[in-house]
C-alpha positions in Angstrom: 137.4 -102.8 -97.6 135.6 -106.0 -96.7 137.2 -108.8 -94.7 138.3 -111.1 -97.6 141.5 -113.1 -97.8 143.5 -111.8 -100.7 145.2 -115.2 -101.3 142.4 -117.7 -100.9 139.3 -115.5 -101.4 137.7 -116.7 -98.1 135.0 -114.4 -96.7 132.4 -114.4 -93.9 129.7 -117.1 -94.0 126.2 -116.9 -92.7 124.6 -119.7 -90.7 121.9 -120.4 -88.1 122.2 -119.9 -84.4 121.8 -123.1 -82.4 119.4 -122.2 -79.7 116.8 -123.8 -77.5 114.3 -121.0 -77.9 111.8 -120.3 -80.7 113.9 -117.5 -82.2 115.6 -118.3 -85.4 118.2 -115.7 -86.1 121.3 -115.7 -88.4 124.8 -115.3 -87.3 128.0 -114.6 -89.2 131.2 -116.7 -89.1 134.0 -114.3 -89.7 137.2 -115.4 -91.4 140.5 -115.6 -89.3 142.2 -112.7 -91.1 145.5 -111.0 -90.5 147.4 -108.1 -92.1 150.9 -109.4 -92.7 154.1 -108.0 -94.3 156.1 -110.4 -96.5 159.4 -109.9 -98.3 158.9 -110.7 -102.0 162.3 -112.0 -103.1 161.5 -112.1 -106.8 160.6 -108.4 -106.8 163.0 -107.4 -104.0 160.4 -105.4 -102.0 158.2 -105.7 -98.9 154.4 -106.1 -99.5 151.5 -105.9 -97.1 148.4 -108.1 -97.7 145.3 -109.3 -95.8 145.6 -113.1 -95.5 143.7 -115.7 -93.6 145.2 -118.5 -91.5 144.6 -120.9 -94.4 146.3 -118.4 -96.7 149.4 -118.4 -94.5 149.5 -122.2 -94.7 149.2 -122.0 -98.5 152.1 -119.5 -98.7 154.2 -121.8 -96.5 153.3 -124.7 -98.8 153.7 -123.3 -102.3 155.7 -120.1 -101.7 154.8 -116.4 -101.8 155.4 -115.9 -105.5 153.1 -118.8 -106.5 150.4 -117.7 -104.0 150.5 -114.1 -105.3 150.1 -115.4 -108.9 147.2 -117.6 -107.8 145.6 -114.6 -106.1 146.0 -112.4 -109.3 144.5 -115.2 -111.5 141.4 -115.7 -109.3 141.0 -111.9 -108.9 141.1 -111.9 -105.1 144.4 -110.0 -105.0 143.6 -106.6 -106.5 145.6 -104.3 -104.2 148.8 -105.1 -102.3 150.7 -102.4 -100.6 154.3 -102.2 -101.6 156.4 -100.9 -98.7 
């Protein structure tokens, strides 16, 4: 499975290396991704999702239930493991 945040949809970006030589190569900027377990109060179960640092801040701001609904609406949350 690719490294994509299941809440925000963030994924790796491609950019240029800043170098003082004549080579022009590309580099990837990986997303700051974690695999976290959350207790989903509305469903009464533990779930495990891949979430970025920005996704963690979003969960803290709007709540887990609203963040999961947003992820399902945008299509980024397809599979969450229920523990």
